[in-house]
Backbone as a ProteinNet text record, in pm:
[ID]
protein_1_A
[PRIMARY]
XXXXXXXXXXXXXXXXXXXXXXXXXXXXXXXXXXXXXXXXXXXXXXXXXXXXXXXXXXXXXXXXXXXXXXXXXXXXXXXXXXXXXXXXXXX
[TERTIARY]
-514.8	-565	-678.1	-669.6	-773.5	-893.2	-997	-1122.1	-1101.8	-1019.4	-995.2	-931.3	-831	-765.3	-862.3	-948	-1045.7	-1144.8	-1195.6	-1288.2	-1219.4	-1097.2	-1021.3	-1000.5	-964.2	-942.8	-1073.8	-1182.7	-1313.1	-1355.9	-1335.1	-1369.5	-1288.1	-1159.7	-1073.7	-1122	-1156	-1202.9	-1332.7	-1424.7	-1552	-1527.8	-1443.5	-1413.1	-1345.7	-1255.8	-1188.2	-1287.7	-1380.3	-1481.1	-1574.9	-1596.8	-1681.5	-1608.3	-1478.8	-1402.1	-1358.4	-1322	-1271	-1365.7	-1495.3	-1583.2	-1586.6	-1573.7	-1572.8	-1450.1	-1336.3	-1214	-1227.3	-1283.3	-1302	-1393.7	-1503.3	-1596.8	-1531.4	-1457.3	-1391.7	-1290.2	-1219.6	-1118.9	-1181.6	-1298.4	-1359.3	-1436.6	-1483	-1562.1	-1476.6	-1360.4	-1275.2	-1130.6	-1095.2	-959	-857.1	-742.4	-634.3	-569.8	-555.8	-495.9	-348.5	-308.3	-170	-119.5	8.6	68.7	208.9	246.8	380.9	442	557.6	628.2	744.7	747.4	856.6	925.9	1054.5	1122.2	1271.5	1339.7	1484.2	1546.1	1670.9	1739.5	1675.4	1606.9	1542.4	1428	1362.5	1254.8	1307.6	1433.5	1490.9	1557.9	1639.5	1715.5	1627.2	1683	1612	1493.2	1517	1420	1311.2	1319.6	1225.7	1086.3	1026.3	893	788.5	804.3	704.1	701.2	813.5	815.4	747.7	768	702.7	551	504.9	360.7	305.3	378.1	335.2	322.2	416.7	408.9	288	256.7	137.4	10.3	4.1	-113.5	-126.1	-14.3	-18.1	-62.4	-12.4	-49.4	-196.7	-256.2	-399.9	-482.2	-413.9	-476.4	-556.3	-501.7	-565.3	-491	-383.7	-303.8	-376.8	-392.6	-455.7	-351.2	-307.2	-202.5	-245.6	-159.3	-187.6	-256.2	-316.2	-384.1	-324.5	-257.5	-198.3	-50.3	-6	134.5	186.9	311.3	380.3	510.9	538.9	661.2	723	854.6	923.4	1017.4	1020.2	1111.9	1212.7	1339.4	1442.8	1545.6	1579.8	1684	1778.9	1902.7	1999	2018.8	1989.2	2003	1897.6	1796.9	1693.3	1586.4	1503.7	1390.3	1261.6	1149.2	1019.5	998.5	1044.9	1024	1093.9	1200	1268.9	1191.4	1102.4	1020.7	894.8	845.4	714.3	704.5	807.8	802.3	782.4	836.4	827.7	717.9	635.7	534	432.5	382	277.9	329.4	455.2	511.2	523.7	539.9	552.3	418.1	314	181.6	120.5
-820.3	-718.9	-644.5	-512.1	-437.3	-410.5	-353.7	-330.1	-234.6	-131.3	-33.8	-101.4	-186	-255.5	-349.2	-414.1	-506.2	-432	-316.6	-235.8	-182.6	-139.2	-84.1	-190	-309.2	-418.2	-454.8	-460.9	-493.3	-387.1	-260.7	-151.3	-161.1	-191.5	-205.1	-317.8	-430	-544.6	-510.8	-444.1	-406.2	-309.4	-208.8	-113.5	-182.1	-272.9	-346.5	-428.1	-492.9	-572.2	-485.2	-362	-270.9	-211.3	-188.2	-122.5	-220.2	-341	-436.2	-461.5	-480.3	-498.7	-376.7	-257.9	-136.1	-132.3	-172.8	-175.7	-277.6	-391.3	-496.1	-450.1	-383.8	-334.6	-228	-137.3	-30.9	-88.5	-192	-250.8	-321.7	-379.5	-452	-360.8	-245.2	-158.3	-64.1	-27.2	65.1	16.2	-78.3	-131.7	-27.6	-30.9	59.5	6.6	91.1	51.8	89.2	193.2	238.7	261.6	240.3	265.3	319.4	413.1	469.7	445.6	383.3	358	455.5	534.6	627.7	581.1	554.1	502.3	524.9	457.4	467.5	336.4	313.4	194.4	65	67.3	-53.8	-97.6	-3.6	-39.9	-65	-31.8	-48	-184.5	-223.9	-348.4	-471.4	-586.5	-715	-716.4	-668	-670.6	-565.3	-475.3	-362.9	-403.2	-320	-347.9	-354	-271.6	-271	-404.7	-471.6	-603.4	-709.2	-702.4	-798.8	-781.2	-655.4	-629.5	-672	-642.8	-685.6	-836.6	-909.2	-1055.4	-1105.8	-1040.6	-1079.3	-1055.4	-942.8	-911.3	-1010.9	-1044	-1142.9	-1279.7	-1319.8	-1451.6	-1457.6	-1343.1	-1338.2	-1319.5	-1317.9	-1301.8	-1171.9	-1065.4	-934.3	-836.1	-880.6	-793.6	-772.3	-646.7	-613.6	-547.9	-617.6	-567.9	-435.9	-337.1	-206.3	-109.7	-158.7	-67.8	-71.6	-178.6	-189.5	-156.1	-59.2	-18.3	-0.9	-38.2	-14.4	54.4	162.9	238	269.2	291.4	329.4	443.9	545.8	658.3	653.4	645.7	642.8	750.6	826.7	927.9	900.4	868.3	835.4	954.5	935.8	1042.1	1150.1	1127.9	1228.7	1227.9	1331.4	1337.8	1350.6	1348.9	1346.9	1468.2	1585	1705.5	1694.7	1618.1	1599.9	1507.9	1427.2	1338	1405.6	1505.1	1563.4	1614.8	1678.9	1738.2	1633.2	1513.6	1412.5	1309.7	1322.7	1221.7	1209.2	1319.5	1311.4	1241.3	1256.5	1187.7	1037.9	994.4	851.6	781.3	851.8	790.9	795.7
3503	3412.3	3483	3485.3	3555.5	3464.2	3520.8	3448.5	3331.7	3348.7	3242.1	3120.5	3141.8	3031.2	2960.8	3037.1	2980.4	2891.2	2938.6	2858.6	2733.8	2750.8	2638.9	2530.7	2571.8	2476.2	2406.3	2480.8	2422.1	2321.9	2356	2264.9	2136.7	2149.8	2032.4	1942.2	1997.9	1919.2	1847.1	1914.9	1852.4	1737.5	1758.8	1652	1533.8	1562.1	1455.6	1374.1	1440.5	1370.1	1287.4	1328.7	1252.2	1132.1	1145.4	1039.4	930.3	964.2	865.1	748.1	768.4	652.4	560.8	615.9	533.9	444.6	497.5	418.5	306.8	336	236.5	124.2	156.8	55.5	-29.7	32	-42.8	-140.4	-101.7	-188.7	-307.7	-291.8	-402.6	-496.3	-449.6	-535.7	-619	-573.2	-647.4	-645.5	-733	-731.5	-777.2	-718.1	-755.5	-882.6	-980.2	-1107	-1115.2	-1043.8	-1048.4	-907.2	-888.5	-757.7	-778.1	-695.5	-696.6	-559.7	-557	-432.4	-423.5	-320	-296.1	-169.8	-180.8	-62.9	-66.9	22.4	30.6	-17.4	17.5	-31	18.2	131.1	181	89.4	23.5	-69.5	-209.9	-236	-369.5	-387.4	-292	-305.8	-288.7	-320.5	-316.7	-412.7	-533.4	-643.5	-631.4	-538.4	-528.9	-484.8	-403.6	-350.1	-460.3	-564.9	-671.8	-745.2	-758.1	-822.7	-736.6	-606.9	-517.8	-519.2	-514.9	-520.5	-655.8	-763	-896.4	-907	-848.4	-849.5	-771.6	-659.5	-583.1	-664.2	-734.3	-815.9	-930.5	-993.7	-1103.2	-1052.1	-935.6	-883.1	-844.9	-812.5	-782.8	-909.9	-1023.9	-1155.6	-1164.2	-1105.5	-1108.9	-1199.3	-1262.2	-1348.7	-1480.1	-1519.6	-1646.7	-1735	-1838.4	-1926	-1988.8	-1979.9	-2036.6	-1942.3	-1835.1	-1741.8	-1601.6	-1564.7	-1431.6	-1441.9	-1362.4	-1365.7	-1224.6	-1206.4	-1080.3	-1112.4	-1045.7	-1066.1	-930.7	-934.8	-812.9	-845.9	-762	-777.7	-663.8	-698.4	-595.2	-625.3	-526.2	-535.8	-420.2	-452.2	-348.5	-255.1	-129.8	-31.6	-43.2	-126.1	-148.9	-41.9	-45	46.5	-34.3	33.4	-33.6	-123.3	-82.9	-164	-299.3	-309.5	-437.3	-530.6	-478.3	-560	-612.4	-541.6	-571	-713.6	-764.2	-898.3	-1006.8	-990.2	-1094	-1076.4	-974.1	-945.6	-1058.1	-1110.5	-1214.3	-1339.2	-1372.5	-1488.4	-1469.5	-1345.9	-1318.9	-1316.5	-1277.8	-1272.8	-1409.8
[MASK]
+++++++++++++++++++++++++++++++++++++++++++++++++++++++++++++++++++++++++++++++++++++++++++

């Protein structure tokens, strides 16, 4: 490993250590109450990604009945522009 790779790796580790606490603080001060998953068939099948995330939230006892919602919009063969019009209704 040359000196450039060593410096680059050290810089990356330092930046990572500086950024991770900021992400942790941001997540605890402003929790997300709603989420919309837009995806293709890979995010739809096998019980859908929104159900898996919902189960994780419930197991962490962070689910608030009536205020926490997860929705998924799927359009077979669709693209992102076809989802944009209906996003506000889903949230």
